[in-house]
Structures are given as structure tokens and as C-alpha cells.
N, C-alpha and C positions, 0 to 999 in steps of 0.2 A: 311636708316635714320639715323638720327643726334645721337649721343651718349647722349648728354645732353642738357636741355633747362631750360630757367628760367623764372618764372612767378613771378613778385612783385606785391604783393596785397594790398593795400592803401585805406584808408579813409583820405588822402590828411593831416597828420599829419605833422607839420614844418620840422620833419627830412626826409620828403620824398624825398626831391631834394637832398638830400646828399647820401639817400640810392642810387639813380638812377646814381649820379654820380660816385661811387664807382665800381657799374655794370659795367659803360661805360669804367672805367678805367681798367679792367681786361686784362691780358696778353694773354689771350685766345679768340677767339670770338664764341660765342654761340647766338644760337635767344634767344630775350628777349621780354616777352610780360607784359605789365601792366594792372592789373585789379583793377578799380576803383569803390571805393563805394558799393560793393556789400556785401550781407550776410554772414558772416564770412564761414559757412558750404557752402552754394552755390559756394563761391568762390574757396574753396577747390574742389570742386566737378568739377568746370569749367577747374581748372588748369588739373585736372586727364582726363576727356574728350577730352579737347583740345590739348593736349600733342602730338606731331609727334615723340618725341624721346623714345629712351630707358629707358632714366631717364629724371627726371625732377625736378628741385629744386623751393622750394617756399623762397621766400624772404619776409621778413615783413617789412615794411618800417619804423623800427627804428632800421634795422640791416645795419652797413656799413662793407664792406667787405675788407681784403686784398686785392691789386691788383692781387696776385698769387693765391688767395683762388680757383677760377674756374681750374685754371690748375692743382692746386693739386687734386681737386676731380676726374679730367678728368683721371688723372695717377692712381688713387685708383680704378676708376669704368672699367679703361681698362683691369684690372687684370682678370677680369672675375669670379669674386668670387661667389662660389656655391652657389645657394638658396638664394641669395642677394635679400632682401625686402627692406630694407632703409641702407644708409651708412649717419651717423649725426656725425657732427665735433662740437666742443665748439665756444661759444662767451664769450668773455672776456668783464665785465662790471665794468668800471672805477670808478663808483660812488661806488660802495661795494667793489671793490678790490678783487673781485674772478670771476670764470667762472659763466656764468648766461646764460642759454638759449642755444639752438643749431640750428645748419643749417643742414637742411635733404635733402638728394638727395633720391628721391621715385623712383622704377622701377615701370613704367607706368602700365605695365600689372597688377602687383600686386596690386596697388591701386584701379584698374577697376574692379578686382576681389573680392577685400573686401569692399572697399568702406569706407565712413568717416561719424562715426556717433557720434553724442555729448553726453558729460554726461548731467546730471541735471545743471550742470552750463555753459554748451554750447562749452566744451572743448572737442579734439579729440583723443589727443596723448596717454593717457594712454587706452583708448577702443581699439585704432587702435592698440597698442602694443600687446595687448592680443590677439587679432584676428590674428596678423602677428604670434604670436608663434603658435598658435593654427593649422594655415594652413602650419606648417613646415619651413616658410621664416627666414632668419637670420635679426638681426635688429645690425649692426655693430656701436658701440660707440666709435668714435675715438677720445682721448682727446685733439689733436690739436686746436689750438685756431685759427681760420681762420678768425676772425672779431670781431667786437663791437657791445654789447648792446647797444643802445644810451639810452639819457633820454631826452624827449621833455618838453614841457612848461607844467606848472601845468593844465593850460586851455585845452590843448591836451589830457592830460592824463586823467582829468576829463569828456570830451567828449567822449573820447573812453571807458571810464568805463560805462557812461550811452547808449551809443549806445548799446554796449554788451548786457546789462542788457535789453534792449528794443528788440533789435533783437531776444533774446533767450527767451523772455517771462518769466523771471527769478521770481519767487514768495516763493525762500525760504526765511530762518526767515534773517532778517537784519543782524543779527551777524555772519552768515555762510558767508553770501555775501560780509560784510565788511573783513574777515578775508581773503577772497581770492583776493578781488580786491582794498581796500581802503587801505590796509596794504603796498600795492606796488606801491602807487603813492610817488613818492620821490620829494623833491625842487631840479631843475638842478643845479648841480653845477660847470657847465661849458656852455657857447654858444655852439650851436649845430656846429657851424665852428670849435671851440677849441677842441669839442669831436672827430670831424673827424680827428683833426689832430694826433690824440692820436693811430690811425691805425700804426704810424710809431714804437710805443713801442712793437707792437705784436711780432717781431722777438726776442726781449730779455726774453718776457714773454715764448714763447715757446722752448727758451734753458732753461729757469729756468726749465721748465717742462718735459724736455726731449722729444718733442714730434717727431712725422714723418713729420710734417709741418716743423719743424725747419732744416731737412735734407735738405727741399727743397731750405728754405732761406739762408741759408749757402752757397748754390753752386752758 
């Protein structure tokens, strides 16, 4: 059994080719599967069901990974952390100049046991985290920044928002929906190609935050 594999989930945003490029540029090789144009929760369930490894990673199509990101995860997961359910690291968002979002490595048998259930907004992370704790599994939140959270075109962002609303049959008040989704739609500050080049900034950022990932990068 492999230790780790990757599932890239995409609705074919303009950032997807760069996400794939970053995964293909990794210093270690793990199995990679691309899941296209599926309902979000169904795609999450498919990752869990199809995983043939002890752990699997869900990579969204707006995440650009540092070339040593997977190598870092493999090193951490090889330690055999007791009762581990999820190991997650941070992403850096250049647009807002702060960490934003995370990349999670899930233990396959744990996700199959707990499952993914969306809340009223179609999101699963908070529900999953509560169930993880209830079942006695650990969620390790590593402050290392192993990749970038990119910003796609306005058209991409609006299409994604509308698709999310349709797929999750959202009927909540317009004000709550706007607070959750419209406020995170941003005007791209750089081309996708230039955002991808910002991967080179991650070593300096990890040094600034004194992360475990920096110890690997400086070596």
C-alpha cells in the first residue's frame, strides 16, 4: 500500500493547468488522479472511496504547491503519529498578504468511517473536524506554508459561486450567502502565470514564520 496519493478536484478554472503543473513538479512521485466536474461532496466521497493509499490529499484547482510540498508531507506522515486523522499545512495568499486556506492529508480509513456531511452552505470542514474530535482522532495543524492559494479570473470566481449555490440547493437569505461568497470574490492582482512564479517566495515566508517546512527548504 502506498503511503500517500493525490486527488485534484476541478471544475476547470483557469488556474487548473498551473495546479497540475505544480503537482507534476514535485520532488517525490505519488499517484495522482484528476476528478473533473463533479458535485463537491460527491467528489470528496469519491476521493475517500477510490483511495488505495494509507493517506490521500485533496488538492483544489486554485492551489499551487511548492516542489517540495509532497516530500514534506511524506516525511511528516512517515513518523506514524498516533491516532492521526488529518495532517494539514497552510497556503499563502499573495493577494491578501496572509496565510489563507490549507492543504489536508486525510487518513483513508478515517474518512471512510466518519464520512463527509455538508452544512447548510455546502461546506464540510467544520462538520468533519467536530466528528474527528468526537471519534478521538487527531487533527494536526502545521503552520508551514507549503503552497499558494491563487486568484482566478472574476468570471471563474462568479461561475464557481453560482455552481456552488446550484449544486447545494442553497435557499438561505441573500445576505448570508453574500457574506459567505460574494465577499471573497476578488479582482485578480496578477496574471495566473505571475502568481505561479510567487512559489519562489515561500522559502522566505517560511523562514519568517519559523516553520518546520523551512528546515527542509534550507537543507
